[in-house]
PyMOL Python script that loads the backbone (N, CA, C, O; Angstrom):
from pymol import cmd

cmd.read_pdbstr("""\
ATOM      1  N   MET A   1     -79.548  13.450  68.000  1.00  0.00           N
ATOM      2  CA  MET A   1     -78.457  13.064  67.127  1.00  0.00           C
ATOM      3  C   MET A   1     -77.255  12.618  67.957  1.00  0.00           C
ATOM      4  O   MET A   1     -77.309  11.600  68.646  1.00  0.00           O
ATOM      5  N   ASP A   2     -76.166  13.393  67.883  1.00  0.00           N
ATOM      6  CA  ASP A   2     -74.958  13.058  68.628  1.00  0.00           C
ATOM      7  C   ASP A   2     -75.015  13.660  70.021  1.00  0.00           C
ATOM      8  O   ASP A   2     -75.898  14.459  70.336  1.00  0.00           O
ATOM      9  N   SER A   3     -74.066  13.266  70.843  1.00  0.00           N
ATOM     10  CA  SER A   3     -73.976  13.832  72.184  1.00  0.00           C
ATOM     11  C   SER A   3     -72.974  14.986  72.206  1.00  0.00           C
ATOM     12  O   SER A   3     -72.414  15.302  73.256  1.00  0.00           O
ATOM     13  N   LYS A   4     -72.746  15.613  71.055  1.00  0.00           N
ATOM     14  CA  LYS A   4     -71.818  16.743  70.976  1.00  0.00           C
ATOM     15  C   LYS A   4     -72.482  17.968  71.580  1.00  0.00           C
ATOM     16  O   LYS A   4     -73.350  18.583  70.961  1.00  0.00           O
ATOM     17  N   GLU A   5     -72.077  18.312  72.768  1.00  0.00           N
ATOM     18  CA  GLU A   5     -72.623  19.473  73.446  1.00  0.00           C
ATOM     19  C   GLU A   5     -71.534  20.511  73.548  1.00  0.00           C
ATOM     20  O   GLU A   5     -70.498  20.277  74.171  1.00  0.00           O
ATOM     21  N   TYR A   6     -71.759  21.640  72.949  1.00  0.00           N
ATOM     22  CA  TYR A   6     -70.780  22.721  72.968  1.00  0.00           C
ATOM     23  C   TYR A   6     -71.508  24.002  73.324  1.00  0.00           C
ATOM     24  O   TYR A   6     -72.724  24.112  73.173  1.00  0.00           O
ATOM     25  N   LYS A   7     -70.732  24.973  73.803  1.00  0.00           N
ATOM     26  CA  LYS A   7     -71.318  26.254  74.187  1.00  0.00           C
ATOM     27  C   LYS A   7     -70.371  27.373  73.807  1.00  0.00           C
ATOM     28  O   LYS A   7     -69.269  27.123  73.318  1.00  0.00           O
ATOM     29  N   LEU A   8     -70.791  28.589  74.026  1.00  0.00           N
ATOM     30  CA  LEU A   8     -70.003  29.756  73.676  1.00  0.00           C
ATOM     31  C   LEU A   8     -68.639  29.706  74.369  1.00  0.00           C
ATOM     32  O   LEU A   8     -68.545  29.315  75.533  1.00  0.00           O
ATOM     33  N   ASN A   9     -67.607  30.093  73.668  1.00  0.00           N
ATOM     34  CA  ASN A   9     -66.214  30.158  74.133  1.00  0.00           C
ATOM     35  C   ASN A   9     -65.533  28.800  74.310  1.00  0.00           C
ATOM     36  O   ASN A   9     -64.414  28.749  74.822  1.00  0.00           O
ATOM     37  N   ASP A  10     -66.166  27.708  73.907  1.00  0.00           N
ATOM     38  CA  ASP A  10     -65.484  26.411  73.923  1.00  0.00           C
ATOM     39  C   ASP A  10     -64.398  26.393  72.855  1.00  0.00           C
ATOM     40  O   ASP A  10     -64.518  27.063  71.829  1.00  0.00           O
ATOM     41  N   ILE A  11     -63.346  25.632  73.096  1.00  0.00           N
ATOM     42  CA  ILE A  11     -62.289  25.409  72.114  1.00  0.00           C
ATOM     43  C   ILE A  11     -62.581  24.063  71.468  1.00  0.00           C
ATOM     44  O   ILE A  11     -62.741  23.059  72.162  1.00  0.00           O
ATOM     45  N   VAL A  12     -62.651  24.040  70.136  1.00  0.00           N
ATOM     46  CA  VAL A  12     -63.000  22.815  69.417  1.00  0.00           C
ATOM     47  C   VAL A  12     -61.955  22.505  68.359  1.00  0.00           C
ATOM     48  O   VAL A  12     -61.177  23.371  67.960  1.00  0.00           O
ATOM     49  N   MET A  13     -61.951  21.256  67.913  1.00  0.00           N
ATOM     50  CA  MET A  13     -61.075  20.819  66.834  1.00  0.00           C
ATOM     51  C   MET A  13     -61.972  20.390  65.673  1.00  0.00           C
ATOM     52  O   MET A  13     -62.916  19.621  65.853  1.00  0.00           O
ATOM     53  N   MET A  14     -61.663  20.896  64.490  1.00  0.00           N
ATOM     54  CA  MET A  14     -62.447  20.557  63.308  1.00  0.00           C
ATOM     55  C   MET A  14     -61.743  19.445  62.535  1.00  0.00           C
ATOM     56  O   MET A  14     -60.567  19.169  62.769  1.00  0.00           O
ATOM     57  N   ARG A  15     -62.463  18.811  61.619  1.00  0.00           N
ATOM     58  CA  ARG A  15     -61.887  17.695  60.858  1.00  0.00           C
ATOM     59  C   ARG A  15     -60.732  18.141  59.957  1.00  0.00           C
ATOM     60  O   ARG A  15     -59.716  17.453  59.859  1.00  0.00           O
ATOM     61  N   LYS A  16     -60.891  19.291  59.302  1.00  0.00           N
ATOM     62  CA  LYS A  16     -59.825  19.816  58.443  1.00  0.00           C
ATOM     63  C   LYS A  16     -59.158  20.987  59.145  1.00  0.00           C
ATOM     64  O   LYS A  16     -59.824  21.794  59.794  1.00  0.00           O
ATOM     65  N   GLU A  17     -57.852  21.075  59.012  1.00  0.00           N
ATOM     66  CA  GLU A  17     -57.167  22.205  59.646  1.00  0.00           C
ATOM     67  C   GLU A  17     -57.271  23.447  58.764  1.00  0.00           C
ATOM     68  O   GLU A  17     -57.536  23.363  57.565  1.00  0.00           O
ATOM     69  N   HIS A  18     -57.057  24.580  59.383  1.00  0.00           N
ATOM     70  CA  HIS A  18     -57.101  25.872  58.695  1.00  0.00           C
ATOM     71  C   HIS A  18     -55.861  25.990  57.809  1.00  0.00           C
ATOM     72  O   HIS A  18     -54.832  25.401  58.138  1.00  0.00           O
ATOM     73  N   PRO A  19     -55.920  26.725  56.702  1.00  0.00           N
ATOM     74  CA  PRO A  19     -54.736  26.879  55.845  1.00  0.00           C
ATOM     75  C   PRO A  19     -53.498  27.431  56.568  1.00  0.00           C
ATOM     76  O   PRO A  19     -52.376  27.226  56.104  1.00  0.00           O
ATOM     77  N   CYS A  20     -53.688  28.122  57.689  1.00  0.00           N
ATOM     78  CA  CYS A  20     -52.533  28.640  58.447  1.00  0.00           C
ATOM     79  C   CYS A  20     -51.817  27.523  59.196  1.00  0.00           C
ATOM     80  O   CYS A  20     -50.718  27.738  59.708  1.00  0.00           O
ATOM     81  N   GLY A  21     -52.411  26.339  59.272  1.00  0.00           N
ATOM     82  CA  GLY A  21     -51.772  25.196  59.913  1.00  0.00           C
ATOM     83  C   GLY A  21     -52.339  24.836  61.276  1.00  0.00           C
ATOM     84  O   GLY A  21     -52.003  23.787  61.824  1.00  0.00           O
ATOM     85  N   ALA A  22     -53.193  25.687  61.833  1.00  0.00           N
ATOM     86  CA  ALA A  22     -53.766  25.424  63.157  1.00  0.00           C
ATOM     87  C   ALA A  22     -55.055  24.608  63.027  1.00  0.00           C
ATOM     88  O   ALA A  22     -55.696  24.592  61.976  1.00  0.00           O
ATOM     89  N   ASN A  23     -55.412  23.943  64.107  1.00  0.00           N
ATOM     90  CA  ASN A  23     -56.649  23.167  64.098  1.00  0.00           C
ATOM     91  C   ASN A  23     -57.476  23.415  65.349  1.00  0.00           C
ATOM     92  O   ASN A  23     -58.383  22.638  65.645  1.00  0.00           O
ATOM     93  N   LYS A  24     -57.188  24.472  66.087  1.00  0.00           N
ATOM     94  CA  LYS A  24     -57.961  24.813  67.276  1.00  0.00           C
ATOM     95  C   LYS A  24     -58.774  26.068  66.990  1.00  0.00           C
ATOM     96  O   LYS A  24     -58.251  27.061  66.483  1.00  0.00           O
ATOM     97  N   TRP A  25     -60.054  26.011  67.320  1.00  0.00           N
ATOM     98  CA  TRP A  25     -60.988  27.085  67.049  1.00  0.00           C
ATOM     99  C   TRP A  25     -61.759  27.414  68.319  1.00  0.00           C
ATOM    100  O   TRP A  25     -61.993  26.541  69.154  1.00  0.00           O
ATOM    101  N   GLN A  26     -62.149  28.667  68.461  1.00  0.00           N
ATOM    102  CA  GLN A  26     -62.981  29.092  69.586  1.00  0.00           C
ATOM    103  C   GLN A  26     -64.344  29.483  69.043  1.00  0.00           C
ATOM    104  O   GLN A  26     -64.439  30.200  68.047  1.00  0.00           O
ATOM    105  N   ILE A  27     -65.402  29.013  69.697  1.00  0.00           N
ATOM    106  CA  ILE A  27     -66.760  29.384  69.298  1.00  0.00           C
ATOM    107  C   ILE A  27     -67.029  30.783  69.832  1.00  0.00           C
ATOM    108  O   ILE A  27     -66.995  31.003  71.043  1.00  0.00           O
ATOM    109  N   ILE A  28     -67.299  31.735  68.933  1.00  0.00           N
ATOM    110  CA  ILE A  28     -67.503  33.120  69.370  1.00  0.00           C
ATOM    111  C   ILE A  28     -68.924  33.613  69.133  1.00  0.00           C
ATOM    112  O   ILE A  28     -69.271  34.700  69.595  1.00  0.00           O
ATOM    113  N   ARG A  29     -69.769  32.839  68.418  1.00  0.00           N
ATOM    114  CA  ARG A  29     -71.159  33.219  68.219  1.00  0.00           C
ATOM    115  C   ARG A  29     -71.967  31.956  67.987  1.00  0.00           C
ATOM    116  O   ARG A  29     -71.553  31.066  67.245  1.00  0.00           O
ATOM    117  N   MET A  30     -73.121  31.888  68.630  1.00  0.00           N
ATOM    118  CA  MET A  30     -73.995  30.732  68.452  1.00  0.00           C
ATOM    119  C   MET A  30     -75.397  31.203  68.140  1.00  0.00           C
ATOM    120  O   MET A  30     -75.842  32.242  68.627  1.00  0.00           O
ATOM    121  N   GLY A  31     -76.077  30.440  67.334  1.00  0.00           N
ATOM    122  CA  GLY A  31     -77.446  30.721  66.929  1.00  0.00           C
ATOM    123  C   GLY A  31     -77.785  29.705  65.856  1.00  0.00           C
ATOM    124  O   GLY A  31     -77.370  28.549  65.944  1.00  0.00           O
ATOM    125  N   ALA A  32     -78.532  30.119  64.849  1.00  0.00           N
ATOM    126  CA  ALA A  32     -78.785  29.226  63.720  1.00  0.00           C
ATOM    127  C   ALA A  32     -77.473  28.982  62.981  1.00  0.00           C
ATOM    128  O   ALA A  32     -77.248  27.910  62.420  1.00  0.00           O
ATOM    129  N   ASP A  33     -76.606  30.005  62.992  1.00  0.00           N
ATOM    130  CA  ASP A  33     -75.259  29.895  62.437  1.00  0.00           C
ATOM    131  C   ASP A  33     -74.266  29.937  63.591  1.00  0.00           C
ATOM    132  O   ASP A  33     -74.563  30.460  64.665  1.00  0.00           O
ATOM    133  N   ILE A  34     -73.096  29.383  63.355  1.00  0.00           N
ATOM    134  CA  ILE A  34     -72.043  29.391  64.375  1.00  0.00           C
ATOM    135  C   ILE A  34     -70.810  30.058  63.786  1.00  0.00           C
ATOM    136  O   ILE A  34     -70.385  29.718  62.682  1.00  0.00           O
ATOM    137  N   ARG A  35     -70.233  31.010  64.519  1.00  0.00           N
ATOM    138  CA  ARG A  35     -68.999  31.669  64.094  1.00  0.00           C
ATOM    139  C   ARG A  35     -67.875  31.126  64.965  1.00  0.00           C
ATOM    140  O   ARG A  35     -67.964  31.122  66.193  1.00  0.00           O
ATOM    141  N   ILE A  36     -66.815  30.667  64.301  1.00  0.00           N
ATOM    142  CA  ILE A  36     -65.650  30.177  65.015  1.00  0.00           C
ATOM    143  C   ILE A  36     -64.426  30.987  64.592  1.00  0.00           C
ATOM    144  O   ILE A  36     -64.336  31.456  63.457  1.00  0.00           O
ATOM    145  N   LYS A  37     -63.483  31.143  65.527  1.00  0.00           N
ATOM    146  CA  LYS A  37     -62.274  31.940  65.290  1.00  0.00           C
ATOM    147  C   LYS A  37     -61.055  31.042  65.425  1.00  0.00           C
ATOM    148  O   LYS A  37     -60.932  30.295  66.396  1.00  0.00           O
ATOM    149  N   CYS A  38     -60.164  31.113  64.460  1.00  0.00           N
ATOM    150  CA  CYS A  38     -58.905  30.369  64.504  1.00  0.00           C
ATOM    151  C   CYS A  38     -58.043  30.961  65.613  1.00  0.00           C
ATOM    152  O   CYS A  38     -57.880  32.178  65.690  1.00  0.00           O
ATOM    153  N   LEU A  39     -57.496  30.115  66.464  1.00  0.00           N
ATOM    154  CA  LEU A  39     -56.691  30.603  67.578  1.00  0.00           C
ATOM    155  C   LEU A  39     -55.265  30.945  67.168  1.00  0.00           C
ATOM    156  O   LEU A  39     -54.517  31.510  67.966  1.00  0.00           O
ATOM    157  N   ASN A  40     -54.876  30.616  65.950  1.00  0.00           N
ATOM    158  CA  ASN A  40     -53.528  30.937  65.484  1.00  0.00           C
ATOM    159  C   ASN A  40     -53.501  32.282  64.761  1.00  0.00           C
ATOM    160  O   ASN A  40     -52.710  33.156  65.116  1.00  0.00           O
ATOM    161  N   CYS A  41     -54.350  32.458  63.755  1.00  0.00           N
ATOM    162  CA  CYS A  41     -54.290  33.663  62.924  1.00  0.00           C
ATOM    163  C   CYS A  41     -55.442  34.632  63.171  1.00  0.00           C
ATOM    164  O   CYS A  41     -55.497  35.687  62.540  1.00  0.00           O
ATOM    165  N   GLU A  42     -56.365  34.297  64.078  1.00  0.00           N
ATOM    166  CA  GLU A  42     -57.481  35.165  64.478  1.00  0.00           C
ATOM    167  C   GLU A  42     -58.543  35.352  63.398  1.00  0.00           C
ATOM    168  O   GLU A  42     -59.418  36.202  63.566  1.00  0.00           O
ATOM    169  N   ARG A  43     -58.510  34.600  62.298  1.00  0.00           N
ATOM    170  CA  ARG A  43     -59.557  34.686  61.280  1.00  0.00           C
ATOM    171  C   ARG A  43     -60.802  34.001  61.813  1.00  0.00           C
ATOM    172  O   ARG A  43     -60.715  33.075  62.620  1.00  0.00           O
ATOM    173  N   SER A  44     -61.966  34.461  61.357  1.00  0.00           N
ATOM    174  CA  SER A  44     -63.202  33.812  61.797  1.00  0.00           C
ATOM    175  C   SER A  44     -64.023  33.412  60.587  1.00  0.00           C
ATOM    176  O   SER A  44     -63.964  34.054  59.538  1.00  0.00           O
ATOM    177  N   ILE A  45     -64.789  32.342  60.747  1.00  0.00           N
ATOM    178  CA  ILE A  45     -65.681  31.891  59.690  1.00  0.00           C
ATOM    179  C   ILE A  45     -67.058  31.640  60.282  1.00  0.00           C
ATOM    180  O   ILE A  45     -67.193  31.297  61.457  1.00  0.00           O
ATOM    181  N   LEU A  46     -68.065  31.814  59.458  1.00  0.00           N
ATOM    182  CA  LEU A  46     -69.457  31.619  59.846  1.00  0.00           C
ATOM    183  C   LEU A  46     -70.003  30.461  59.039  1.00  0.00           C
ATOM    184  O   LEU A  46     -69.849  30.426  57.818  1.00  0.00           O
ATOM    185  N   MET A  47     -70.641  29.508  59.708  1.00  0.00           N
ATOM    186  CA  MET A  47     -71.220  28.372  58.995  1.00  0.00           C
ATOM    187  C   MET A  47     -72.527  27.967  59.656  1.00  0.00           C
ATOM    188  O   MET A  47     -72.725  28.197  60.849  1.00  0.00           O
ATOM    189  N   PRO A  48     -73.411  27.368  58.887  1.00  0.00           N
ATOM    190  CA  PRO A  48     -74.674  26.880  59.469  1.00  0.00           C
ATOM    191  C   PRO A  48     -74.389  25.813  60.527  1.00  0.00           C
ATOM    192  O   PRO A  48     -73.395  25.091  60.444  1.00  0.00           O
ATOM    193  N   ARG A  49     -75.270  25.726  61.519  1.00  0.00           N
ATOM    194  CA  ARG A  49     -75.087  24.768  62.613  1.00  0.00           C
ATOM    195  C   ARG A  49     -74.993  23.332  62.099  1.00  0.00           C
ATOM    196  O   ARG A  49     -74.215  22.542  62.634  1.00  0.00           O
ATOM    197  N   SER A  50     -75.762  22.982  61.084  1.00  0.00           N
ATOM    198  CA  SER A  50     -75.730  21.615  60.555  1.00  0.00           C
ATOM    199  C   SER A  50     -74.362  21.287  59.958  1.00  0.00           C
ATOM    200  O   SER A  50     -73.856  20.177  60.128  1.00  0.00           O
ATOM    201  N   GLU A  51     -73.769  22.247  59.264  1.00  0.00           N
ATOM    202  CA  GLU A  51     -72.431  22.052  58.699  1.00  0.00           C
ATOM    203  C   GLU A  51     -71.390  21.969  59.811  1.00  0.00           C
ATOM    204  O   GLU A  51     -70.477  21.147  59.745  1.00  0.00           O
ATOM    205  N   PHE A  52     -71.522  22.813  60.830  1.00  0.00           N
ATOM    206  CA  PHE A  52     -70.602  22.788  61.969  1.00  0.00           C
ATOM    207  C   PHE A  52     -70.635  21.428  62.656  1.00  0.00           C
ATOM    208  O   PHE A  52     -69.588  20.860  62.966  1.00  0.00           O
ATOM    209  N   ASP A  53     -71.841  20.902  62.896  1.00  0.00           N
ATOM    210  CA  ASP A  53     -71.978  19.589  63.540  1.00  0.00           C
ATOM    211  C   ASP A  53     -71.297  18.499  62.722  1.00  0.00           C
ATOM    212  O   ASP A  53     -70.691  17.584  63.279  1.00  0.00           O
ATOM    213  N   ARG A  54     -71.399  18.601  61.411  1.00  0.00           N
ATOM    214  CA  ARG A  54     -70.807  17.599  60.530  1.00  0.00           C
ATOM    215  C   ARG A  54     -69.282  17.689  60.533  1.00  0.00           C
ATOM    216  O   ARG A  54     -68.606  16.662  60.467  1.00  0.00           O
ATOM    217  N   LYS A  55     -68.727  18.907  60.608  1.00  0.00           N
ATOM    218  CA  LYS A  55     -67.282  19.105  60.516  1.00  0.00           C
ATOM    219  C   LYS A  55     -66.564  19.049  61.860  1.00  0.00           C
ATOM    220  O   LYS A  55     -65.334  19.003  61.899  1.00  0.00           O
ATOM    221  N   LEU A  56     -67.309  19.053  62.957  1.00  0.00           N
ATOM    222  CA  LEU A  56     -66.710  19.027  64.291  1.00  0.00           C
ATOM    223  C   LEU A  56     -66.070  17.678  64.560  1.00  0.00           C
ATOM    224  O   LEU A  56     -66.703  16.640  64.369  1.00  0.00           O
ATOM    225  N   LYS A  57     -64.818  17.685  65.004  1.00  0.00           N
ATOM    226  CA  LYS A  57     -64.117  16.450  65.347  1.00  0.00           C
ATOM    227  C   LYS A  57     -64.231  16.174  66.833  1.00  0.00           C
ATOM    228  O   LYS A  57     -64.662  15.092  67.234  1.00  0.00           O
ATOM    229  N   LYS A  58     -63.843  17.159  67.669  1.00  0.00           N
ATOM    230  CA  LYS A  58     -63.975  16.971  69.109  1.00  0.00           C
ATOM    231  C   LYS A  58     -63.943  18.318  69.832  1.00  0.00           C
ATOM    232  O   LYS A  58     -63.474  19.322  69.296  1.00  0.00           O
ATOM    233  N   ILE A  59     -64.449  18.307  71.051  1.00  0.00           N
ATOM    234  CA  ILE A  59     -64.429  19.481  71.920  1.00  0.00           C
ATOM    235  C   ILE A  59     -63.219  19.345  72.816  1.00  0.00           C
ATOM    236  O   ILE A  59     -63.088  18.354  73.534  1.00  0.00           O
ATOM    237  N   ILE A  60     -62.320  20.340  72.788  1.00  0.00           N
ATOM    238  CA  ILE A  60     -61.082  20.263  73.564  1.00  0.00           C
ATOM    239  C   ILE A  60     -61.312  20.758  74.998  1.00  0.00           C
ATOM    240  O   ILE A  60     -61.018  20.036  75.951  1.00  0.00           O
ATOM    241  N   THR A  61     -61.830  21.969  75.160  1.00  0.00           N
ATOM    242  CA  THR A  61     -62.120  22.491  76.497  1.00  0.00           C
ATOM    243  C   THR A  61     -63.527  23.042  76.540  1.00  0.00           C
ATOM    244  O   THR A  61     -64.062  23.523  75.542  1.00  0.00           O
ATOM    245  N   GLU A  62     -64.109  22.960  77.714  1.00  0.00           N
ATOM    246  CA  GLU A  62     -65.462  23.462  77.903  1.00  0.00           C
ATOM    247  C   GLU A  62     -65.463  24.557  78.939  1.00  0.00           C
ATOM    248  O   GLU A  62     -66.516  25.116  79.245  1.00  0.00           O
TER     249      GLU A  62
END
""", "prot")
cmd.dss("prot")
cmd.show_as("cartoon", "prot")
cmd.util.cbc("prot")
cmd.orient("prot")
C-alpha cells in the first residue's frame, strides 16, 4: 500500500485534531490494533490498524 512506516513510540500527526486542540500523538501499542496517546492531555485511543492507516497524516519523529 503506502510507504507509511511507523513503529512504537513514534510521534505522528492525524488528519483531525483532538478535541483538546492538539494534533500530536505517540504510538504506545502496536498489533492488530494501535493505541495512540495525545501528547497534550494524555488521553489514549485504540483503533484498528486499517483505520489508523487511513487517518494518519504524517510521521513527525521516528
